[in-house]
N, C-alpha and C positions, 0 to 999 in steps of 0.2 A: 558318397554323395557326390553328384556331378556337377559342374560349375552352372549349369541352369539351374539346378535345386537351390544353390549357394546362392544365386542372386536373388532368386525368387524369396527368397526368409530374409534377405536384405532388406529386400525392398519394402517386405510386409512389417518389419521391423524400423524402417525409417517412418512408414507411415504412421505405424502407431505413434512412433513421437511426436510426429507432424501433430496428430489429432490431438495427444496431451498435450500438446503445449498451446496449441487454437485455444480447446477449450478452459487452459487455465488462465490464457490471456481473458477471454469472454467472461470468466466467472467473476476476474479480477476490476473488469470494467464496473462491477454490480456491487463490488464491496470498498468501493476507494470513496473515503469520505475527505479527502484531500491530505489528512493527517490522524494515522491510529492513534496517536497521543494525543492528541486532543480530548477525545471524546474520555479519555481514563483517569480525566481530575477527580472525577467526582463534584465539580466545583459548580451547580448551575446558577443560570440569569433568573430570572422574574417569569421568563416565557417559557421555562423547563428544558429550555435549551443547556447544551455545556457550554461555561463560557471559557472559550479555547484561547482566549487572555491571560487566565490564570496560570501563575506555576504548578506543575503537576505534582504527586509527592513525587520523589526520586531527583529531583532537578534543584537546583537552586535558581535564584531569580536570574544568575546572569548565563546559566547553562542553558533555563527555556529561551532568554531574550535571543542567545547566539542560534538555537534553534528554529526559531522563528525566522532569523534573519534569513533562513535559508531557502524557505518558501513564504517570500513576499508576495506574491499571489493569495494565497492562504491566508495570513496573518497583517495583510492590510492596515484593518484598524486598530493591530495591536501597537505595531511598530511606529505611531505618531508620535 
C-alpha cells in the first residue's frame, strides 16, 4: 500500500469516527432528562410524574441529597 492509499484510509477512518461521535451526540440530546437516576426511583407524584426529590433505592438520604447538590439547576425545588 502506498502513501496515498494509506492517507485515504486514514481520512475515511477519521470521517467515520467523526460521524459516529456526531450521531451519538445528536441522539443524546433526545435522551437527556437532566438526570438518569431521578426517573428510576419508582416513586410517583399524584400527577403521574416521577418524584425526583424522593430518595431512590440504592441511595441513602444523605447520598441522594449530595447527588442533587451536584445538579442544582435540575433539583432546585428539592434543595430548598
